[in-house]
KOLZADO-558431 format. One record per residue: x, y, z of N, C-alpha, C in turn. Coordinates in pm, whole numbers, plus 50000, padded with zeros to 5 digits. Example, Ala and Ser with C-alpha at 12.3 -4.5 7.8 and 13.67 -1.06 7.14 Angstrom:
<rs>
513194943150780512304955050780513204967050780512854977550708513674989450714512905000350787
</rs>
This chain:
<rs>
500844988350000500005000050000500895012350000500595021849915501385034149908500755045049994501575051650074501155063150153501805075550094501065086350088501635099150047501155109850143501945120150157501555131450241502235143950190501605155150216502105168150176502075177350297503045186250304503065196150411503775208750368503495219650436504165232250407505635231550447505955222750544507335220350586507595205450576508865201750577509195187450573508715180550700508825187050814508355180950938506845178650936506115187850878504665186050865504345174150775505065172750665504855161250576505195148250647506285148050726506655136050803505565132650904505035142650972503965140151069502725134450999502365140250886501165135650816501305121450762502485117850712502625104250660502595094150775503155097850890503095088851006501655087451055500905098351057499485097351095498725088650995499135089050867498535080350767498835065750797500065062750840500425049050877499535044250992499395052451096498545048551208497085046951164496615055451072495225054751025494945042250943495975036850878495805024250805495465013050903496065013651021495895003051120494675004751210494385017151252493305019951347492585032651304491255032451305490465044251271490795055551368491395066751321491805077451412490625084251483489435083251427488265089251491487925082351623488455070351644488175062951768489285064451872490305072551841491485073651927491485086952002491705086252134491845098252215493305102152228493595112352311494965117152330495395116552476495005106252548495285105452691496655100452730497465096052635498765090252666499785095352563501055093752592502105098052498503175087352484503875087852374505065079752350506105088852286507375086552318508465093852254509085085052147509355090952033509975083651922511165091751872512265084851852513475090851795513855082851671514395089751572514875082851452516095090251398516975082651333518195088051273518325082251132518965089651044519215084650910520365092250846521045085850752522185092250685521725101550573520485101150538519905109950438518425111250466517745119950393516325122450418515475109850398515755102050294514965089750271515185079650382516435078250427516735069050537516065073750665516025086850687515345092350804513845089550797513255091250680511825088450662511515073850693512305064850640512065050550665512235047050813513305052050874513535049451017512405054951101511925066751067510805073151137509555064551130509215060251010508005052150994508155038451062509345032651058509565019951126509435021451277509915032451332509765034851476508285036651512507545043751429506105045351453505395031851446505775023651349505195010351337505515001951460506725002951511507104995651632506214999751750506035012651768505185017651878503765012051863503295011251741501945006051718501874990951741502724983551673502634968951675503104962751805504224967251859504804960951977504224966752106504074979852111503544986152232502024987352232501384984252119499924984752113499374998752127500005008352059499655022452074499015027651947497935035051961497285041751849497535056751864497915063251758498315077351762497255086351701497055097751766496085107651719496765120351668497905124251731498615136251688500105134851716500905143151648502365142451658502925156551671503895157851762504615170451779506105167551777506835174251690508285172551686508945182051784509875176751864510665185051953512045187551893512445179151798513685181151721513435175451582513885182751482513755178251344514915184351266516015176951258517225181951195517495174351066517395181250955517585174850825518795180150751519675186650825520955191050770522045184050849522885176850779523965169650847524905179450916525285176051038526215184351114527645181451069528565189751115529975187651084530375173751131531175167051053531585153551088530635143051035529615146950958528715137350897527705131150991527375138151101526375132851194525065130351121524415119651157523155115751092522065126151114521135126751020519945134951037519125128551149518365136651222517645130951335516345138251361515465131151431514225137251477513835131051610513055138451685512505134051813511075139151816510145130051843508735133851840507985128551961506935135551995505985131152097504715126952023504335114252041503105109151983502025109752090500875115252056499755115652149498675106252099498185098052190497165088252155496835080052277496635067052256496315058252368496575043752331496665035352435496825021052411495585015752341495805006252253494695000652175493804992152265492524994952257491484987252327490514982452220490554969552185489704964552076488214967052097487794969252221486374971952244485994986352208487004995352200486725009352168487305013952035488385007551990489055011851868488665003051751488455009451640488145002251517489464998351449489824985351463491064980151405490824977651256491714982551173491534981351029492364970050968493684970650982494544960450922495894960250992496624949450973497974948351029498984952850924500014959650967501094964050880502314955650915502894949050816504064940550840505364948250842505494958250751506784964950739506644977650656507644986250669507804997650580508834993350476508424992950352509294988150244510484997450223511624991550189512804999450156512695006050020511815000949935511605007049804510345015749809510235024749719509065033349712509145045749799510285048049864510445060049945510795071849855510145083149878510465095049799510185107549881511035117349862510855130449925511115140849817510125149149795510265159949697509875172749766510575183249737510215195649803510825207949744510165218549776510625231949746510075240649858510495252649866510045261249974508515261949975507915258150088506465259150104505665246950065506305236550010505555224649970506475212449965506195202950053506975190650057506045178750041506485168949962505715156849935506565144749975505985135650051506695123550091505845111450053506555100450023505865088149983506595076350043505825066350084506395053750135505435042450102505965030350101505165018550073505135009650197503935005450234503744996450347503474982450296504054972550362503744958550333502654954350431501514950450377500384946450464500324931350475
</rs>
């Protein structure tokens, strides 16, 4: 399944594609914001950062049983630092633990594919794409 998202900033596009990943698995209309999870990701380039980010979100969903309603980035660095330090992000996910009696479960996601990742952007408009293995 292909996910796409657009944002005025790259961080907004990253947040929207991650919310799309969570929405594939659980109906977001059934999710509250009573709990939080912290997610960090690193990558040697923007595409690697996108994949690591989505894989971390998938981990929080599948392993921790967490459904996400909103995302706030506390760090979003997409320019490599001196010495070639990896790009990085740190986010707070707001949502709640999955309760099958209250949440509408849609489908299971097996993985974020290494192929099909794309990031396109210019000032004021960023587009990101990823492929999920269901």
